[in-house]
DSSP file (Angstrom, degrees, kcal/mol; ACC not computed):
  #  RESIDUE AA STRUCTURE BP1 BP2  ACC     N-H-->O    O-->H-N    N-H-->O    O-->H-N    TCO  KAPPA ALPHA  PHI   PSI    X-CA   Y-CA   Z-CA
    1    1 A X     >        0   0    0      0, 0.0     4,-2.3     0, 0.0     5,-0.2   0.000 360.0 360.0 360.0 -42.1  -49.2  -55.9   45.2
    2    2 A X  H  >  +     0   0    0      1,-0.2     4,-3.0     2,-0.2     5,-0.2   0.908 360.0  52.7 -62.4 -40.3  -45.4  -56.0   45.2
    3    3 A X  H  > S+     0   0    0      1,-0.2     4,-2.6     2,-0.2    -1,-0.2   0.905 109.1  49.7 -60.8 -42.4  -45.2  -52.4   44.3
    4    4 A X  H  > S+     0   0    0      2,-0.2     4,-2.2     1,-0.2    -1,-0.2   0.919 113.1  45.7 -64.5 -44.3  -47.5  -51.4   47.2
    5    5 A X  H  X S+     0   0    0     -4,-2.3     4,-2.4     2,-0.2     5,-0.2   0.927 114.1  49.3 -64.6 -45.1  -45.4  -53.5   49.7
    6    6 A X  H  X S+     0   0    0     -4,-3.0     4,-2.4     1,-0.2    -2,-0.2   0.909 112.0  47.4 -60.1 -43.9  -42.2  -52.1   48.3
    7    7 A X  H  X S+     0   0    0     -4,-2.6     4,-2.6    -5,-0.2     5,-0.2   0.876 111.3  51.2 -68.9 -36.8  -43.4  -48.5   48.5
    8    8 A X  H  X S+     0   0    0     -4,-2.2     4,-2.3     2,-0.2    -2,-0.2   0.917 112.3  46.3 -64.4 -42.7  -44.7  -49.0   52.0
    9    9 A X  H  X S+     0   0    0     -4,-2.4     4,-2.4     2,-0.2    -2,-0.2   0.907 113.4  50.5 -64.9 -41.6  -41.4  -50.4   53.1
   10   10 A X  H  X S+     0   0    0     -4,-2.4     4,-2.0    -5,-0.2    -2,-0.2   0.940 112.6  44.3 -61.6 -48.7  -39.6  -47.6   51.4
   11   11 A X  H  X S+     0   0    0     -4,-2.6     4,-1.7     1,-0.2    -1,-0.2   0.891 113.6  51.9 -64.6 -40.0  -41.7  -44.8   53.0
   12   12 A X  H  X S+     0   0    0     -4,-2.3     4,-0.6    -5,-0.2    -1,-0.2   0.899 110.8  46.9 -62.8 -41.8  -41.4  -46.5   56.4
   13   13 A X  H >< S+     0   0    0     -4,-2.4     3,-0.6     1,-0.2     4,-0.3   0.846 111.4  51.1 -72.6 -32.7  -37.6  -46.7   56.2
   14   14 A X  H >< S+     0   0    0     -4,-2.0     3,-1.3     1,-0.2    -1,-0.2   0.817  98.2  66.8 -72.0 -30.0  -37.3  -43.1   55.0
   15   15 A X  H 3< S+     0   0    0     -4,-1.7    -1,-0.2     1,-0.3    -2,-0.2   0.762 101.5  48.3 -65.1 -22.5  -39.4  -41.8   57.9
   16   16 A X  T << S+     0   0    0     -3,-0.6     2,-0.5    -4,-0.6    -1,-0.3   0.500 100.3  76.9 -93.8  -4.5  -36.7  -42.9   60.4
   17   17 A X    <   -     0   0    0     -3,-1.3     2,-0.3    -4,-0.3    -1,-0.0  -0.922  63.0-177.6-109.3 127.3  -33.9  -41.2   58.5
   18   18 A X        -     0   0    0     -2,-0.5    -3,-0.0     2,-0.2    -2,-0.0  -0.923  31.8-146.9-126.2 149.8  -33.6  -37.5   58.7
   19   19 A X  S    S+     0   0    0     -2,-0.3     2,-0.2     2,-0.1    -1,-0.1   0.705  75.8  97.0 -82.3 -21.2  -31.2  -35.0   57.1
   20   20 A X        -     0   0    0      1,-0.0     2,-0.3     0, 0.0    -2,-0.2  -0.450  66.4-146.2 -72.4 139.0  -31.3  -32.8   60.2
   21   21 A X        -     0   0    0     -2,-0.2     2,-0.5     0, 0.0    -2,-0.1  -0.803  14.2-119.4-105.0 149.3  -28.5  -33.3   62.6
   22   22 A X        -     0   0    0     -2,-0.3     2,-0.6     2,-0.0     0, 0.0  -0.749  24.3-150.1 -87.1 127.0  -28.7  -33.0   66.4
   23   23 A X        -     0   0    0     -2,-0.5     2,-0.5     2,-0.0    -1,-0.0  -0.877  10.5-168.1-103.2 124.4  -26.5  -30.2   67.8
   24   24 A X        -     0   0    0     -2,-0.6     2,-0.6     2,-0.0    -2,-0.0  -0.957   4.5-159.4-114.4 123.8  -25.2  -30.8   71.3
   25   25 A X        -     0   0    0     -2,-0.5     2,-0.3     0, 0.0    -2,-0.0  -0.898  20.5-127.1-105.1 124.8  -23.6  -27.9   73.1
   26   26 A X        -     0   0    0     -2,-0.6     2,-0.2     1,-0.0     3,-0.1  -0.537  21.2-144.3 -73.0 128.3  -21.3  -28.8   76.0
   27   27 A X        -     0   0    0     -2,-0.3    -1,-0.0     1,-0.1     0, 0.0  -0.608  30.6 -92.1 -87.5 151.2  -22.2  -27.0   79.2
   28   28 A X        -     0   0    0     -2,-0.2    -1,-0.1     1,-0.1     3,-0.1  -0.345  29.7-131.7 -63.1 146.6  -19.4  -26.0   81.6
   29   29 A X  S    S+     0   0    0      1,-0.2     2,-0.4    -3,-0.1    -1,-0.1   0.817  89.0  25.0 -72.6 -31.0  -18.7  -28.6   84.2
   30   30 A X        -     0   0    0      2,-0.0     2,-0.4     0, 0.0    -1,-0.2  -0.999  65.4-164.3-138.2 138.6  -18.8  -26.1   87.1
   31   31 A X        -     0   0    0     -2,-0.4     2,-0.6    -3,-0.1    36,-0.0  -0.971  11.3-147.6-121.1 131.5  -20.6  -22.8   87.4
   32   32 A X        -     0   0    0     -2,-0.4    36,-2.4    36,-0.3     2,-0.5  -0.891  19.2-179.9-102.9 118.4  -19.7  -20.3   90.1
   33   33 A X  E     -A   67   0A   0     -2,-0.6     2,-0.5    34,-0.2    34,-0.2  -0.975   9.9-163.1-121.6 127.1  -22.7  -18.2   91.3
   34   34 A X  E     -A   66   0A   0     32,-3.1    32,-3.3    -2,-0.5     3,-0.1  -0.940   9.2-156.9-111.6 126.5  -22.3  -15.5   94.0
   35   35 A X  S    S+     0   0    0     -2,-0.5     2,-0.4    30,-0.2    -1,-0.1   0.898  80.9  16.3 -69.2 -40.7  -25.5  -14.3   95.7
   36   36 A X  S    S-     0   0    0     30,-0.1    -1,-0.2    29,-0.1     2,-0.1  -0.998  75.7-131.2-138.8 134.6  -24.1  -10.9   96.7
   37   37 A X        -     0   0    0     -2,-0.4     4,-0.1    -3,-0.1    17,-0.0  -0.491  34.8-100.4 -78.8 152.5  -21.0   -9.1   95.6
   38   38 A X    >   -     0   0    0     -2,-0.1     3,-0.6     1,-0.1    -1,-0.1  -0.195  37.1-104.3 -63.4 165.3  -18.5   -7.6   98.2
   39   39 A X  T 3  S+     0   0    0      1,-0.2     2,-0.6     0, 0.0    -1,-0.1   0.829 110.9  57.4 -62.2 -36.3  -18.6   -3.9   99.0
   40   40 A X  T 3  S+     0   0    0      2,-0.0    -1,-0.2     0, 0.0     2,-0.2  -0.264  72.9 134.0-101.0  48.8  -15.6   -2.9   97.0
   41   41 A X    <   -     0   0    0     -3,-0.6     2,-0.4    -2,-0.6    13,-0.2  -0.556  44.5-137.9 -89.9 159.2  -16.4   -4.1   93.4
   42   42 A X  E     -B   53   0A   0     11,-2.7    11,-3.6    -2,-0.2     2,-0.5  -0.929   9.6-132.4-117.2 143.7  -15.9   -1.9   90.3
   43   43 A X  E     +B   52   0A   0     -2,-0.4     2,-0.3     9,-0.2     9,-0.2  -0.851  31.2 178.0 -94.6 125.2  -18.3   -1.7   87.4
   44   44 A X  E     -B   51   0A   0      7,-2.9     7,-3.1    -2,-0.5     2,-0.5  -0.938  21.9-140.4-126.6 149.9  -16.6   -2.1   84.0
   45   45 A X  E     -B   50   0A   0     -2,-0.3     2,-0.5     5,-0.2     5,-0.2  -0.951  17.0-177.2-112.3 126.8  -18.0   -2.1   80.5
   46   46 A X  E >  S-B   49   0A   0      3,-2.4     3,-1.7    -2,-0.5    -2,-0.0  -0.981  75.5 -18.7-124.1 117.8  -16.6   -4.5   78.0
   47   47 A X  T 3  S-     0   0    0     -2,-0.5    -1,-0.1     1,-0.3     3,-0.1   0.854 128.9 -51.8  52.5  39.3  -17.9   -4.3   74.4
   48   48 A X  T 3  S+     0   0    0      1,-0.3     2,-0.4     0, 0.0    -1,-0.3   0.450 115.0 112.9  82.8   0.7  -21.0   -2.4   75.6
   49   49 A X  E <   -B   46   0A   0     -3,-1.7    -3,-2.4     0, 0.0     2,-0.4  -0.843  66.0-121.3-109.2 147.1  -21.9   -4.9   78.4
   50   50 A X  E     +B   45   0A   0     -2,-0.4    11,-0.4    -5,-0.2     2,-0.3  -0.713  33.2 174.5 -91.3 128.7  -21.7   -4.3   82.1
   51   51 A X  E     -B   44   0A   0     -7,-3.1    -7,-2.9    -2,-0.4     2,-0.5  -0.926  26.9-131.7-128.3 155.6  -19.6   -6.5   84.3
   52   52 A X  E     -BC  43  59A   0      7,-2.7     7,-2.5    -2,-0.3     2,-0.5  -0.939  22.9-157.2-110.8 125.4  -18.7   -6.3   87.9
   53   53 A X  E     +BC  42  58A   0    -11,-3.6   -11,-2.7    -2,-0.5     2,-0.3  -0.880  22.8 152.5-110.4 129.7  -15.0   -6.7   88.7
   54   54 A X  E >   - C   0  57A   0      3,-2.3     3,-1.7    -2,-0.5   -13,-0.1  -0.936  66.1  -8.6-155.0 132.7  -13.6   -7.8   92.0
   55   55 A X  T 3  S-     0   0    0     -2,-0.3     3,-0.1     1,-0.3   -14,-0.0   0.821 127.8 -50.3  55.0  39.1  -10.4   -9.5   93.1
   56   56 A X  T 3  S+     0   0    0      1,-0.2     2,-0.3     0, 0.0    -1,-0.3   0.535 117.2 105.7  81.5   6.4   -9.3  -10.3   89.5
   57   57 A X  E <   -C   54   0A   0     -3,-1.7    -3,-2.3    13,-0.1     2,-0.4  -0.908  59.3-141.6-121.6 147.8  -12.6  -11.8   88.5
   58   58 A X  E     -CD  53  69A   0     11,-0.8    11,-2.6    -2,-0.3     2,-0.3  -0.886  18.3-166.3-105.9 139.7  -15.4  -10.5   86.3
   59   59 A X  E     -CD  52  68A   0     -7,-2.5    -7,-2.7    -2,-0.4     2,-0.4  -0.932   9.6-150.8-125.2 148.6  -19.1  -11.2   87.2
   60   60 A X  E     - D   0  67A   0      7,-2.6     7,-3.0    -2,-0.3     2,-0.2  -0.965  26.0-116.9-117.9 135.7  -22.3  -10.8   85.2
   61   61 A X  E     + D   0  66A   0     -2,-0.4     2,-0.2   -11,-0.4     5,-0.2  -0.522  39.9 167.9 -75.4 133.6  -25.6  -10.1   86.8
   62   62 A X  E >   - D   0  65A   0      3,-3.3     3,-0.6    -2,-0.2    -1,-0.0  -0.773  50.7 -95.3-130.4 177.3  -28.3  -12.8   86.5
   63   63 A X  T 3  S+     0   0    0     -2,-0.2     3,-0.1     1,-0.2    -2,-0.0   0.847 123.7  44.3 -63.8 -32.9  -31.7  -13.3   88.2
   64   64 A X  T 3  S-     0   0    0      1,-0.1     2,-0.3    -3,-0.0    -1,-0.2   0.504 127.6 -74.8 -93.4  -4.3  -30.2  -15.7   90.7
   65   65 A X  E <  S- D   0  62A   0     -3,-0.6    -3,-3.3    -5,-0.0     2,-0.5  -0.996  75.1 -30.6 150.2-145.4  -27.1  -13.7   91.6
   66   66 A X  E     -AD  34  61A   0    -32,-3.3   -32,-3.1    -2,-0.3     2,-0.4  -0.962  51.7-147.4-118.1 127.6  -23.8  -12.9   89.9
   67   67 A X  E     -AD  33  60A   0     -7,-3.0    -7,-2.6    -2,-0.5     2,-0.4  -0.795  16.6-124.9 -99.5 130.3  -22.1  -15.4   87.6
   68   68 A X  E     - D   0  59A   0    -36,-2.4   -36,-0.3    -2,-0.4     2,-0.3  -0.617  38.4-178.9 -72.6 124.9  -18.4  -15.7   87.3
   69   69 A X  E     - D   0  58A   0    -11,-2.6   -11,-0.8    -2,-0.4     2,-0.5  -0.881  26.9-129.1-127.4 157.1  -17.3  -15.2   83.7
   70   70 A X              0   0    0     -2,-0.3   -13,-0.1     1,-0.1   -11,-0.0  -0.920 360.0 360.0-104.7 130.2  -14.1  -15.2   81.7
   71   71 A X              0   0    0     -2,-0.5    -1,-0.1     0, 0.0     0, 0.0   0.350 360.0 360.0-113.0 360.0  -13.5  -12.3   79.4
């Protein structure tokens, strides 16, 4: 009987302990999204990806508009 109780407690305690760690990625505190780019933007390719350059900033096209990115 003691062995059964000990093994149940052991299995119960191990079930709440996991080797997997939770990975949390910090999201940027502020995101700048532009719905429409100005008329005089330039298209540039950096490492094979297309970016839109205007006024010293690079933008990446998304479904919701253009996202300001740092390159």
